[in-house]
C-alpha positions in Angstrom: -17.7 -7.8 -16.3 -14.5 -9.4 -15.1 -12.9 -12.3 -16.9 -12.6 -13.8 -13.5 -16.4 -13.9 -12.8 -17.2 -16.8 -10.6 -20.6 -18.5 -10.9 -20.3 -22.1 -9.9 -23.4 -24.3 -10.4 -25.8 -24.8 -7.5 -25.6 -28.2 -5.9 -28.6 -30.0 -7.5 -29.1 -32.3 -4.5 -29.3 -29.4 -2.0 -31.7 -27.5 -4.4 -34.1 -30.5 -4.5 -33.9 -30.9 -0.8 -34.8 -27.2 -0.2 -37.6 -27.5 -2.7 -39.0 -30.5 -1.0 -38.9 -28.9 2.4 -40.6 -25.8 1.0 -43.4 -27.9 -0.6 -44.0 -29.5 2.8 -44.2 -26.2 4.5 -40.9 -26.9 6.4 -38.6 -23.9 7.0 -35.1 -23.9 5.5 -32.8 -24.5 8.4 -30.9 -21.6 9.9 -27.4 -21.6 11.4 -26.6 -19.9 14.7 -23.5 -18.8 16.5 -22.2 -18.0 19.9 -19.9 -15.4 21.3 -19.7 -11.7 20.4 -22.1 -12.1 17.5 -24.5 -14.5 19.2 -28.1 -14.2 18.1 -27.2 -13.6 14.4 -28.6 -16.1 12.0 -28.5 -16.8 8.3 -30.3 -19.2 6.0 -28.2 -22.0 4.5 -28.5 -20.4 1.1 -27.7 -16.7 0.4 -27.7 -14.8 -2.9 -24.4 -14.3 -4.6 -22.0 -11.7 -3.3 -21.3 -9.0 -5.9 -17.7 -7.7 -5.6 -16.5 -4.7 -7.6 -12.8 -4.5 -8.6 -12.0 -0.8 -8.7 -8.4 -0.9 -10.0 -6.0 0.5 -12.6 -6.5 -2.3 -15.1 -5.0 -0.6 -18.2 -2.1 1.7 -19.0 1.7 1.6 -18.6 1.6 1.3 -14.8 -1.2 -1.2 -14.5 0.9 -4.3 -13.8 0.9 -4.2 -10.0 -2.8 -3.4 -9.9 -3.6 -6.4 -12.1 -1.6 -8.5 -9.5 -3.8 -7.1 -6.8 -6.9 -8.3 -8.7 -5.3 -11.7 -9.3 -4.5 -12.1 -5.6 -8.0 -11.4 -4.6 -9.5 -13.8 -7.1 -6.9 -16.4 -6.1 -8.3 -16.4 -2.5 -11.9 -16.8 -3.8 -11.0 -19.6 -6.1 -9.0 -21.4 -3.4 -12.1 -21.2 -1.2 -14.5 -23.0 -3.5 -15.4 -19.8 -5.3 -17.1 -18.5 -2.2 -16.7 -16.0 0.7 -18.4 -16.9 3.9 -20.5 -19.4 2.0 -21.7 -17.0 -0.7 -20.9 -17.5 -4.4 -18.9 -14.5 -5.7 -19.6 -12.6 -8.8 -16.9 -10.0 -9.9 -17.4 -6.8 -11.8 -14.5 -4.7 -13.1 -14.1 -0.9 -12.9 -11.0 0.4 -14.6 -10.0 3.8 -13.1 -7.1 4.2 -15.6 -5.1 5.9 -12.7 -7.5 8.9 -13.1 -9.6 10.2 -10.1 -12.4 11.4 -12.3 -12.6 8.1 -14.1 -12.5 6.3 -10.7 -15.5 8.3 -9.6 -17.5 7.3 -12.7 -16.5 3.7 -12.3 -17.4 3.6 -8.6 -20.9 5.0 -9.4 -21.3 2.4 -12.2 -20.3 -0.5 -9.9 -22.9 0.5 -7.3 -25.7 2.0 -9.4 -25.6 -0.4 -12.4 -23.9 -3.5 -11.1 -25.3 -3.3 -7.6 -22.1 -4.5 -5.9 -22.2 -5.3 -2.2 -18.5 -4.5 -1.7 -15.8 -2.6 -3.6 -12.2 -3.8 -3.3 -8.9 -2.6 -4.8 -8.0 1.1 -5.5 -4.3 1.2 -6.4 -3.3 4.8 -6.5 -3.5 7.4 -3.7 -4.8 10.1 -6.1 -7.7 7.9 -7.1 -8.5 6.9 -3.5 -8.6 10.6 -2.5 -10.7 11.4 -5.5 -13.3 8.7 -4.9 -13.5 9.0 -1.1 -16.5 11.3 -1.0 -18.3 9.3 -3.7 -17.8 6.0 -1.8 -19.0 7.8 1.4 -22.2 9.1 -0.4 -22.9 5.7 -2.0 -22.5 4.1 1.4 -20.7 1.1 -0.1 -18.3 -0.9 2.1 -14.9 -0.7 0.5 -11.6 -2.5 1.1 -8.5 -0.6 -0.1 -5.9 -3.1 -1.1 -3.0 -0.8 -1.9 -3.6 3.0 -2.2 -1.9 4.4 0.8 -2.9 8.1 1.2 -2.4 9.0 4.8 -5.6 11.2 5.0 -7.9 8.1 4.7 -6.9 7.1 8.3 -6.9 10.7 9.5 -8.9 13.8 8.5 -10.7 12.0 5.6 -11.6 8.8 7.4 -14.8 7.2 6.2 -17.1 4.8 8.0 -17.2 2.8 4.7 -13.5 2.5 3.9 -11.2 -0.1 5.4 -7.5 -0.5 4.3 -5.8 -3.9 4.6 -2.5 -2.6 3.1 -0.3 0.2 4.3 -0.4 3.9 4.6 2.2 6.0 2.8 3.7 6.8 6.3 4.1 3.1 7.0 5.8 2.6 3.6 8.3 5.3 4.2 8.9 4.6 7.8 9.5 0.9 7.3 13.0 1.3 5.9 14.1 4.5 7.6 15.6 3.1 10.9 17.4 0.3 9.0 18.9 2.8 6.5 20.3 5.0 9.2 21.9 2.1 10.9 23.0 -0.1 8.0 23.4 2.1 4.9 24.7 5.6 5.6 24.1 8.4 8.1 25.0 11.1 5.6 24.8 11.9 1.9 21.5 10.1 1.3 19.4 11.4 -1.5 15.7 10.9 -1.7 14.1 10.5 -5.2 10.3 10.2 -5.4 7.5 10.5 -7.9 5.7 13.9 -7.6 2.3 12.9 -6.4 0.6 12.4 -3.0 2.1 8.9 -2.3 5.6 10.0 -3.3 5.4 13.1 -1.0 3.9 11.4 2.0 6.1 8.3 1.9 9.3 10.3 1.4 8.3 12.7 4.2 7.9 9.8 6.6 11.2 8.3 5.5 13.1 11.5 6.0 11.5 12.3 9.3 12.4 9.0 10.9 15.7 8.6 9.1 16.9 12.0 10.5 15.4 11.2 13.9 17.7 8.2 13.9 20.8 10.3 13.2 20.8 10.3 9.4 21.1 13.4 7.2 19.2 13.7 3.9 21.4 15.6 1.4 18.6 16.4 -1.1 15.1 15.5 -2.1 14.3 15.2 -5.9 10.8 14.8 -7.2 10.2 13.3 -10.7 7.2 14.0 -12.9 4.1 11.8 -12.4 2.5 9.8 -13.9 5.4 9.4 -16.3 9.0 10.7 -16.5 10.2 10.6 -20.1 13.8 10.5 -19.1 15.3 10.0 -15.6 18.8 11.0 -16.5 18.5 14.7 -15.6 17.4 13.7 -12.1 20.1 11.0 -11.8 22.6 13.7 -12.8 21.4 15.7 -9.8 21.9 12.6 -7.6 25.5 12.4 -8.8 26.0 16.2 -8.4 24.8 15.9 -4.7 27.6 13.4 -4.0 25.1 10.8 -3.0 26.3 8.0 -0.8 22.9 6.2 -1.2 19.5 6.7 -2.8 16.1 5.9 -1.3 13.5 5.8 -4.2 9.8 5.9 -4.5 8.9 5.1 -8.2 5.4 5.2 -9.6 5.5 1.4 -10.3 5.1 -0.6 -13.4 6.8 0.9 -16.4 8.2 3.8 -14.4 10.0 1.4 -12.0 11.5 -0.5 -14.9 12.7 2.7 -16.6 14.1 4.2 -13.4 16.1 1.1 -12.4 17.5 0.5 -15.9 18.5 4.1 -16.3 20.1 4.0 -12.9 22.4 1.3 -14.2 22.9 3.0 -17.6 23.9 6.3 -15.9 26.7 4.4 -14.1 25.2 4.7 -10.6 24.7 1.0 -10.0 27.5 -0.5 -8.0 28.7 2.9 -6.8 25.7 4.3 -5.0 23.4 1.8 -3.2 19.8 2.0 -4.3 17.0 1.2 -1.7 13.3 1.9 -1.7 9.7 0.8 -1.4 8.3 -2.5 -2.7 7.2 -1.4 -6.1 10.7 -0.4 -7.1 11.3 -4.1 -8.1 7.9 -5.6 -7.8 5.8 -7.3 -9.2 7.7 -10.2 -11.0 6.9 -8.8 -14.4 8.7 -5.6 -13.4 11.7 -7.4 -11.9 12.0 -9.7 -14.9 12.1 -6.7 -17.2 14.8 -4.9 -15.1 17.0 -8.0 -15.1 20.6 -7.4 -14.0 20.0 -3.7 -13.4 17.9 -4.7 -10.3 20.5 -7.0 -8.8 21.3 -6.1 -5.2 18.5 -3.5 -4.7 17.0 -3.7 -1.3 13.4 -2.9 -0.6 10.9 -3.0 2.2 7.7 -5.0 1.7 4.7 -6.3 3.4 5.5 -9.8 2.3 8.2 -12.1 0.9 7.7 -15.5 -0.8 10.1 -17.3 1.6 8.1 -16.5 4.7 7.5 -19.6 6.7 3.9 -19.8 7.8 0.8 -21.9 6.9 -1.0 -19.0 5.2 1.9 -18.2 3.0 2.2 -21.9 2.0 -1.5 -21.9 0.9 -1.2 -18.6 -0.9 1.9 -19.7 -2.9 0.3 -23.0 -3.9 -3.0 -21.4 -4.9 -1.5 -18.5 -6.8 1.0 -20.6 -8.7 -1.8 -22.9 -9.7 -3.9 -20.1 -11.2 -1.5 -17.4 -12.3 2.2 -18.3 -11.8 4.7 -16.4 -9.7 3.1 -14.0 -7.1 4.3 -10.5 -6.2 3.8 -8.5 -3.0 0.9 -6.8 -4.7 -0.8 -10.2 -5.4 -0.4 -10.9 -1.7 -2.2 -7.6 -1.0 -5.2 -8.7 -3.0 -5.2 -12.0 -1.3 -5.1 -10.3 2.1 -8.0 -8.0 1.1 -10.1 -11.1 0.3 -9.0 -12.8 3.5 -10.1 -9.8 5.6 -13.5 -9.6 3.8 -14.0 -13.4 4.4 -13.1 -12.9 8.0 -15.6 -10.0 8.5 -18.3 -11.8 6.6 -18.0 -14.8 8.8 -18.9 -12.6 11.8 -22.3 -11.9 10.2 -22.6 -15.3 8.6 -22.2 -13.8 5.1 -25.3 -11.6 5.5 -24.7 -8.1 4.3 -28.3 -7.0 4.3 -27.8 -5.1 7.6 -25.1 -2.7 6.4 -24.5 -1.2 9.9 -23.9 -4.6 11.4 -21.6 -5.6 8.6 -19.6 -2.4 8.9 -19.3 -3.0 12.6 -18.0 -6.5 11.9 -15.3 -5.0 9.6 -14.2 -2.5 12.2 -14.1 -5.1 14.9 -12.3 -7.7 12.8 -9.3 -7.6 15.2 -6.3 -9.8 14.3 -6.3 -12.1 11.3 -3.7 -14.4 9.7 -2.2 -13.6 6.3 0.7 -14.8 4.1 2.7 -11.8 5.4 2.0 -12.5 9.1 -0.6 -11.4 11.6 -2.4 -8.2 10.8 -4.7 -6.3 13.1 -7.5 -3.9 12.1 -7.6 -0.7 14.1 -11.3 -0.1 14.9 -10.9 3.7 15.0 -8.8 4.4 11.9 -9.9 1.3 9.8 -6.2 0.8 9.1 -4.2 -2.4 9.7 -1.1 -2.6 11.8 1.3 -4.8 9.9 4.9 -6.2 9.7 7.4 -5.2 7.1 10.3 -7.2 5.7 13.7 -6.4 4.1 14.3 -8.0 0.7 17.2 -8.1 -1.7 17.1 -8.9 -5.5 19.1 -12.0 -6.3 19.3 -14.4 -9.3 18.6 -18.0 -8.7 18.3 -20.8 -11.3 18.2 -18.2 -14.1 15.4 -16.2 -12.5 15.5 -12.8 -10.7 13.7 -12.9 -7.4 13.3 -11.1 -4.0 15.2 -12.8 -1.2 14.1 -12.2 2.4 17.0 -11.0 4.5 15.4 -9.5 7.6 12.3 -8.5 9.6 11.9 -4.7 9.9 9.2 -4.9 12.6 5.5 -3.9 12.9 4.3 -0.5 12.0 1.3 1.5 13.1 0.2 4.7 11.3 0.3 7.7 13.6 -3.4 8.3 12.9 -4.0 5.3 15.1 -2.2 6.8 18.2 
């Protein structure tokens, strides 16, 4: 069971009033709505909502996944420990970045813990591994990070919804900018050798070259860990690279890659750009220190965005956990989407088909990263990306927002 289990006490006054009404044979009042979901009703009191956190909660690359969990929990805590009026009870399933373990944990969450919803899933390999299990268990699932393209395409599921990005969107987000602002030749791609690294780098290369750029070489590094990046950085140098776009595995791997990039003498000579987890979350950036200075990344969120939802998110997360990362924002967004969909059915998930329809037809909703829109066909959001640069301010390393890269739709939605 999660350390963040939320079981607030029942309001004693309400409980006594309901008991009194029942004793008199008076029905507990029901709430009604108008509009697209007119006719749906719910009792004032509903049983707790059981949410399963299926995430990589242990191991050297667990830091960003832990931030996803914290972000989700932050939203719930900031909303009176409830979603759509229902108290929330969390259960943890640690997949340890292993698909087989993920399958067992998903089964446990549903069969033993009887969760209503699963959220999380950090790695693409785990998502692809548990896809059929989730489909057979028929459990509504919100993916908060794992970006495997197939989930919006040939392996789409009626039960899986993604509120983060696809690997295509991750790679595409920086490609046009790189061709215009970094270099049109001599760019080397370095990516971790697993599904996410291949799909994201493929999208980057395709769009970068469509915009007039030329990729000099693509180098894949061992996954889940690379003992030493220097042989691969030596290849970068041998290719005469003018810039490097990188997809690291995150967590400890991102720390190691960025530090060795500096140690090998490439920092300051060959610009390093890449996806969000190259320098995120804050624990990674803090460990990288000066080695990360000046690195530019694309991300779904930046702390300096000026909107009401971001202001609420920053205040709530700092209250409970400290400095948020882009991954914490992803967890918060997953919870916001679930709350938004639950509102459509007044928190009542007993009719699963109706609840799934509400998720698919969620439409646009506001998040700290801007307006997201759920594609009802692919169950994938259309979302904005931002350009960030690592700076040092008041003794702390942070991500500075320097531009808006635009909104991106996965091709599976076209």
